[in-house]
C-alpha positions as CSV (number, residue, x, y, z in Angstrom):
1,X,38.6,-55.2,-29.7
2,X,40.7,-53.3,-27.1
3,X,39.3,-53.3,-23.6
4,X,40.7,-51.7,-20.5
5,X,41.4,-52.9,-17.0
6,X,42.6,-51.6,-13.7
7,X,45.8,-53.4,-12.7
8,X,46.7,-53.1,-9.0
9,X,50.4,-53.6,-8.1
10,X,49.2,-54.7,-4.7
11,X,47.9,-57.9,-6.1
12,X,51.3,-58.7,-7.6
13,X,53.9,-57.5,-5.2
14,X,52.0,-58.0,-1.9
15,X,50.5,-55.6,0.6
16,X,53.6,-55.3,2.8
17,X,55.6,-54.1,-0.1
18,X,52.9,-51.7,-1.1
19,X,52.8,-50.1,2.3
20,X,56.4,-49.0,1.8
21,X,55.8,-47.5,-1.7
22,X,53.6,-45.0,-3.4
23,X,52.8,-46.8,-6.7
24,X,49.3,-46.0,-7.8
25,X,46.8,-48.1,-9.7
26,X,47.1,-47.9,-13.5
27,X,44.5,-47.9,-16.3
28,X,45.8,-50.4,-18.9
29,X,44.4,-50.9,-22.4
30,X,43.9,-54.6,-23.3
31,X,47.1,-55.0,-25.4
32,X,49.3,-53.8,-22.6
33,X,47.2,-55.8,-20.1
34,X,47.8,-59.0,-22.0
35,X,51.5,-58.4,-22.3
36,X,51.7,-57.7,-18.6
37,X,49.8,-60.8,-17.6
38,X,52.0,-63.0,-19.7
39,X,55.2,-61.5,-18.3
40,X,54.0,-61.4,-14.7
41,X,52.7,-65.0,-14.8
42,X,55.9,-65.9,-13.0
43,X,56.5,-65.3,-9.3
44,X,57.8,-61.8,-9.0
45,X,58.0,-61.2,-5.3
46,X,61.5,-62.6,-4.9
47,X,62.9,-61.5,-8.3
48,X,64.6,-58.2,-8.7
49,X,64.5,-58.6,-12.5
50,X,60.7,-59.1,-12.2
51,X,60.3,-55.9,-10.3
52,X,62.4,-54.1,-12.9
53,X,60.2,-55.6,-15.6
54,X,57.1,-54.5,-13.8
55,X,58.3,-50.9,-13.5
56,X,59.3,-50.8,-17.1
57,X,55.8,-51.8,-18.1
58,X,54.5,-48.9,-16.0
59,X,56.7,-46.6,-18.0
60,X,55.3,-47.9,-21.2
61,X,51.8,-47.5,-20.0
62,X,52.5,-44.0,-18.7
63,X,53.9,-43.0,-22.1
64,X,50.8,-44.3,-23.8
65,X,48.6,-42.4,-21.3
66,X,50.3,-39.2,-22.4
67,X,48.6,-39.5,-25.8
68,X,45.2,-37.8,-26.0
69,X,42.1,-39.9,-25.7
70,X,40.2,-39.9,-29.0
71,X,36.6,-39.4,-27.9
72,X,33.0,-39.2,-29.2
73,X,30.7,-37.2,-26.9
74,X,27.0,-38.1,-27.3
75,X,24.6,-35.7,-25.5
76,X,20.9,-34.9,-25.5
77,X,21.6,-31.2,-24.7
78,X,18.1,-30.4,-23.8
79,X,16.6,-30.8,-20.3
80,X,19.6,-30.3,-18.0
81,X,22.5,-27.8,-17.9
82,X,25.1,-30.3,-16.8
83,X,25.5,-31.4,-20.4
84,X,26.8,-28.0,-21.1
85,X,29.3,-28.2,-18.2
86,X,30.4,-31.6,-19.4
87,X,31.0,-30.4,-23.0
88,X,32.9,-27.4,-21.7
89,X,35.1,-29.6,-19.5
90,X,35.8,-31.8,-22.5
91,X,37.0,-28.8,-24.5
92,X,39.2,-27.8,-21.5
93,X,40.7,-31.3,-21.5
94,X,41.2,-31.1,-25.3
95,X,43.0,-27.7,-24.8
96,X,45.3,-29.4,-22.3
97,X,46.2,-32.1,-24.7
98,X,44.4,-34.8,-22.8
99,X,41.6,-35.4,-25.3
100,X,40.8,-35.1,-29.0
101,X,37.1,-34.6,-29.8
102,X,36.1,-36.6,-32.8
103,X,32.4,-35.8,-32.8
104,X,29.6,-34.5,-30.6
105,X,26.4,-36.2,-31.8
106,X,23.0,-35.3,-30.2
107,X,20.6,-38.0,-29.1
108,X,17.5,-35.6,-29.0
109,X,15.6,-34.1,-31.9
110,X,14.8,-30.9,-30.0
111,X,14.9,-28.1,-32.6
112,X,17.8,-26.2,-30.8
113,X,19.9,-29.0,-29.3
114,X,22.2,-29.4,-32.3
115,X,22.7,-25.6,-32.8
116,X,23.4,-25.2,-29.1
117,X,26.2,-27.9,-29.2
118,X,27.6,-26.2,-32.3
119,X,27.6,-22.8,-30.6
120,X,29.6,-24.3,-27.6
121,X,32.0,-26.0,-30.0
122,X,32.5,-22.8,-31.9
123,X,33.0,-20.7,-28.8
124,X,35.9,-23.1,-27.8
125,X,37.4,-22.8,-31.3
126,X,36.3,-26.1,-32.8
127,X,33.4,-25.3,-35.1
128,X,34.4,-28.2,-37.4
129,X,33.5,-30.9,-35.0
130,X,30.8,-33.1,-36.7
131,X,27.3,-33.2,-35.1
132,X,24.5,-35.6,-36.1
133,X,20.9,-35.9,-35.1
134,X,18.9,-39.2,-34.8
135,X,16.2,-39.8,-37.5
136,X,13.6,-40.7,-34.8
137,X,13.3,-40.6,-31.1
138,X,10.4,-40.8,-28.5
139,X,12.1,-38.1,-26.4
140,X,10.1,-35.0,-26.6
141,X,11.7,-33.0,-23.8
142,X,12.2,-29.3,-24.2
143,X,15.1,-27.1,-23.1
144,X,15.2,-23.9,-21.0
145,X,18.6,-22.8,-22.5
146,X,19.3,-24.4,-25.9
147,X,17.5,-21.9,-28.2
148,X,18.8,-18.8,-26.4
149,X,22.4,-20.0,-26.5
150,X,22.1,-20.9,-30.2
151,X,20.7,-17.5,-31.0
152,X,23.1,-15.5,-28.9
153,X,26.4,-17.2,-29.9
154,X,27.8,-17.9,-33.3
155,X,26.9,-21.2,-34.9
156,X,25.9,-22.5,-38.4
157,X,24.2,-25.8,-37.7
158,X,21.5,-26.5,-40.3
159,X,17.8,-26.7,-39.7
160,X,16.5,-29.9,-38.2
161,X,15.2,-31.4,-41.4
162,X,18.6,-30.7,-43.1
163,X,20.9,-31.8,-40.2
164,X,23.4,-34.6,-40.7
165,X,22.2,-38.1,-39.6
166,X,23.8,-39.3,-36.4
167,X,24.4,-42.8,-37.7
168,X,26.3,-41.4,-40.8
169,X,28.4,-39.2,-38.5
170,X,29.3,-42.1,-36.3
171,X,30.1,-44.5,-39.2
172,X,32.2,-41.9,-41.0
173,X,34.2,-40.9,-37.8
174,X,34.7,-44.5,-36.7
175,X,35.8,-45.7,-40.1
176,X,38.5,-43.1,-40.2
177,X,40.0,-44.0,-36.8
178,X,42.7,-46.6,-36.1
179,X,41.4,-49.9,-34.7
180,X,40.7,-49.9,-30.9
181,X,41.4,-46.2,-30.6
182,X,38.1,-44.5,-29.8
183,X,36.4,-43.9,-26.4
184,X,32.7,-43.2,-26.4
185,X,31.0,-41.3,-23.6
186,X,27.2,-40.9,-23.6
187,X,25.5,-38.4,-21.3
188,X,22.0,-38.6,-22.8
189,X,19.6,-41.1,-24.3
190,X,21.0,-44.1,-26.0
191,X,19.0,-43.7,-29.3
192,X,22.1,-43.1,-31.4
193,X,24.0,-46.1,-29.9
194,X,21.1,-48.5,-30.8
195,X,20.8,-47.0,-34.3
196,X,24.6,-47.3,-34.9
197,X,24.6,-51.0,-33.7
198,X,21.7,-51.7,-36.1
199,X,23.4,-50.0,-39.1
200,X,24.3,-52.0,-42.2
201,X,27.3,-51.9,-44.5
202,X,27.3,-48.9,-46.8
203,X,29.7,-46.8,-48.9
204,X,31.3,-45.5,-45.7
205,X,32.3,-48.9,-44.4
206,X,31.8,-52.5,-45.4
207,X,31.2,-53.4,-41.8
208,X,27.9,-53.5,-40.1
209,X,27.3,-51.5,-36.9
210,X,28.3,-54.2,-34.4
211,X,31.4,-55.0,-36.4
212,X,32.4,-51.4,-36.8
213,X,31.9,-50.6,-33.1
214,X,33.8,-53.8,-32.0
215,X,36.7,-52.9,-34.3
216,X,37.1,-49.2,-33.4
217,X,35.8,-48.5,-29.9
218,X,37.9,-49.5,-27.0
219,X,35.5,-48.4,-24.2
220,X,32.1,-47.0,-23.6
221,X,31.5,-44.7,-20.6
222,X,27.8,-44.5,-20.1
223,X,26.2,-42.0,-17.7
224,X,23.1,-43.6,-16.3
225,X,21.6,-43.9,-13.9
226,X,21.9,-44.4,-10.1
227,X,23.6,-47.4,-8.5
228,X,23.2,-50.0,-7.4
229,X,19.6,-49.5,-8.7
230,X,17.1,-47.2,-10.1
231,X,13.6,-48.8,-10.0
232,X,11.6,-45.6,-10.1
233,X,9.2,-46.1,-13.1
234,X,8.8,-42.3,-13.6
235,X,10.1,-41.1,-17.0
236,X,13.3,-39.2,-16.3
237,X,17.0,-39.7,-16.8
238,X,19.0,-41.0,-19.6
239,X,17.8,-44.6,-19.6
240,X,14.0,-44.0,-19.5
241,X,13.4,-41.4,-22.2
242,X,14.0,-44.0,-24.9
243,X,13.9,-47.3,-22.9
244,X,13.9,-49.6,-25.9
245,X,17.1,-48.1,-27.1
246,X,18.6,-48.5,-23.6
247,X,17.7,-52.2,-23.5
248,X,19.0,-52.9,-27.0
249,X,22.2,-50.8,-26.8
250,X,23.4,-52.4,-23.6
251,X,22.3,-55.9,-24.6
252,X,24.0,-55.8,-28.0
253,X,27.1,-53.8,-27.2
254,X,30.2,-55.9,-28.2
255,X,32.7,-54.5,-25.7
256,X,33.2,-53.0,-22.3
257,X,30.9,-50.5,-20.6
258,X,31.7,-48.4,-17.5
259,X,28.4,-47.0,-16.1
260,X,28.6,-43.8,-14.0
261,X,26.0,-42.8,-11.6
262,X,24.1,-39.7,-10.5
263,X,22.1,-39.0,-7.3
264,X,24.0,-38.3,-4.1
265,X,27.3,-39.2,-5.8
266,X,26.9,-36.5,-8.4
267,X,25.4,-34.0,-6.0
268,X,28.4,-34.3,-3.8
269,X,30.5,-32.5,-6.5
270,X,27.9,-30.1,-7.7
271,X,29.3,-27.2,-9.8
272,X,28.0,-24.1,-11.5
273,X,27.9,-21.3,-9.0
274,X,31.5,-20.2,-9.9
275,X,30.4,-19.6,-13.5
276,X,29.5,-16.1,-12.1
277,X,33.3,-15.4,-12.3
278,X,33.3,-15.8,-16.1
279,X,32.5,-13.1,-18.6
280,X,28.8,-12.6,-19.2
281,X,29.4,-13.5,-22.9
282,X,30.1,-17.2,-22.1
283,X,27.7,-19.9,-23.3
284,X,28.3,-22.1,-20.3
285,X,27.5,-19.3,-17.8
286,X,24.6,-18.3,-20.0
287,X,23.2,-21.9,-20.0
288,X,23.2,-22.1,-16.2
289,X,21.6,-18.6,-15.9
290,X,18.8,-19.7,-18.2
291,X,18.4,-23.0,-16.5
292,X,18.1,-21.4,-13.1
293,X,16.3,-18.3,-14.4
294,X,18.7,-16.0,-12.7
295,X,22.3,-16.2,-11.4
296,X,24.2,-19.4,-12.0
297,X,23.9,-21.9,-9.2
298,X,25.5,-25.3,-8.4
299,X,24.0,-28.3,-10.3
300,X,24.9,-32.0,-10.0
301,X,27.9,-33.2,-12.0
302,X,26.6,-36.5,-13.4
303,X,27.7,-35.7,-16.9
304,X,31.0,-34.0,-16.0
305,X,31.9,-37.1,-14.0
306,X,31.4,-39.3,-17.0
307,X,33.7,-37.1,-19.1
308,X,36.4,-37.1,-16.5
309,X,36.2,-40.9,-16.3
310,X,36.4,-41.3,-20.0
311,X,39.4,-39.1,-20.4
312,X,41.4,-39.8,-17.2
313,X,40.4,-43.4,-16.5
314,X,38.7,-45.4,-13.8
315,X,41.4,-45.2,-11.1
316,X,41.5,-42.6,-8.3
317,X,39.5,-40.6,-7.4
318,X,36.9,-43.2,-8.3
319,X,35.7,-46.4,-6.7
320,X,35.2,-49.0,-9.5
321,X,32.8,-51.9,-9.0
322,X,33.7,-54.6,-11.6
323,X,31.9,-57.7,-10.2
324,X,28.4,-58.2,-11.5
325,X,26.2,-57.0,-14.3
326,X,23.6,-54.3,-15.0
327,X,20.2,-55.6,-15.7
328,X,18.1,-53.2,-17.8
329,X,14.3,-53.6,-17.6
330,X,11.8,-52.8,-20.4
331,X,10.9,-49.4,-18.9
332,X,14.5,-48.3,-18.6
333,X,14.8,-48.9,-14.9
334,X,17.8,-51.0,-13.9
335,X,19.3,-53.2,-11.1
336,X,23.0,-54.1,-10.5
337,X,23.4,-57.8,-9.7
338,X,26.6,-59.3,-8.3
339,X,25.9,-62.6,-10.0
340,X,26.3,-63.7,-12.7
341,X,29.4,-61.6,-13.5
342,X,29.6,-59.9,-16.9
343,X,33.3,-59.0,-17.4
344,X,32.3,-56.2,-19.7
345,X,30.2,-54.4,-17.1
346,X,31.4,-52.2,-14.3
347,X,30.2,-49.0,-12.6
348,X,31.4,-45.9,-10.7
349,X,29.1,-44.3,-8.2
350,X,31.4,-43.5,-5.3
351,X,34.8,-42.0,-4.5
352,X,37.8,-44.1,-3.7
353,X,38.8,-44.5,0.0
354,X,40.4,-41.4,1.4
355,X,39.2,-39.1,-1.5
356,X,37.4,-36.0,-0.5
357,X,34.5,-34.9,-2.8
358,X,35.8,-31.4,-2.4
359,X,39.0,-32.3,-4.1
360,X,37.1,-33.7,-7.1
361,X,34.8,-30.6,-7.1
362,X,37.8,-28.4,-7.3
363,X,39.1,-30.3,-10.3
364,X,35.8,-30.0,-12.1
365,X,35.5,-26.3,-11.3
366,X,38.9,-25.6,-12.6
367,X,38.1,-27.3,-15.9
368,X,34.6,-25.8,-16.2
369,X,36.0,-22.3,-15.7
370,X,38.6,-22.7,-18.5
371,X,38.4,-20.1,-21.2
372,X,39.6,-20.7,-24.8
373,X,42.7,-18.8,-25.9
374,X,40.6,-16.9,-28.5
375,X,36.9,-17.1,-27.8
376,X,34.7,-16.5,-30.8
377,X,33.2,-13.0,-31.0
């Protein structure tokens, strides 16, 4: 299992030294983290060779960071248009060489959610990305945009009763990837995650679901819900549409989870209005127009934030809380507790000190407005 950690040079070289330098924080996968901790176990503050060693490790980490993040994007793609923005941003990051999209499974069984995802993937020149649908879900939400987008833009996703099973898509994609190489980001219900964890060995892989996830996935970035707590029992949000799946997925997950929040945090970087600048024949702009029943307007960026964290890491511009654990209640509400500490749980629901939300909003807008080199007709 490969986990990740934020390593702060300040904790190693001292705050006085840091004030005279501009070294940032770095997002290290577990193998590099372990090597660093072993090499830096000695006292480095008075050793020039130690400083050189530390800087060389940074170069190694930077070289690895240049490789695209291999990512599975799991979405409900039904009730809210920020799923569309998140998927568009992911395609923009893939076009920049920062990500490789392995699969885009759907956690809802809405008739048009799968076709809508396929239409967006096709528009961005990736019609081959596998999509799967869960066999069962209690989520019965509708969509104001999915059907129209699926009808107006090219896609060839099969009818619901003939659509690929999400568990099979997950197992096949994971089995084909190198160990510890996959990042998962969920921006919808956790139905598929629970089902994958409960899956049994088959002709795809001799491993059960927990074993396969533990071997292949290095990090799960989970959008949900609001932090430090969401105790509102009303049925909304990613955790409460299939609450049993939420409880079981987070309880049984064998690795690290970074939760990302919504609410005021996501509203501070709302995007969507600038989609008016894009051609009318754009599925992202069209989704926002349908959602708002008119001109595209700004909408919170809960799901786009999760994608940016998954691809670019948990360092700046984010404030990462890593002490504590996320307690999930039976109805899908949740509460962050500082004790006891679960080293696999952390969350992001604020910006790092000195970071303006407008800066992050600008980055999200730039990515959302990206157009493929050759949009599909």
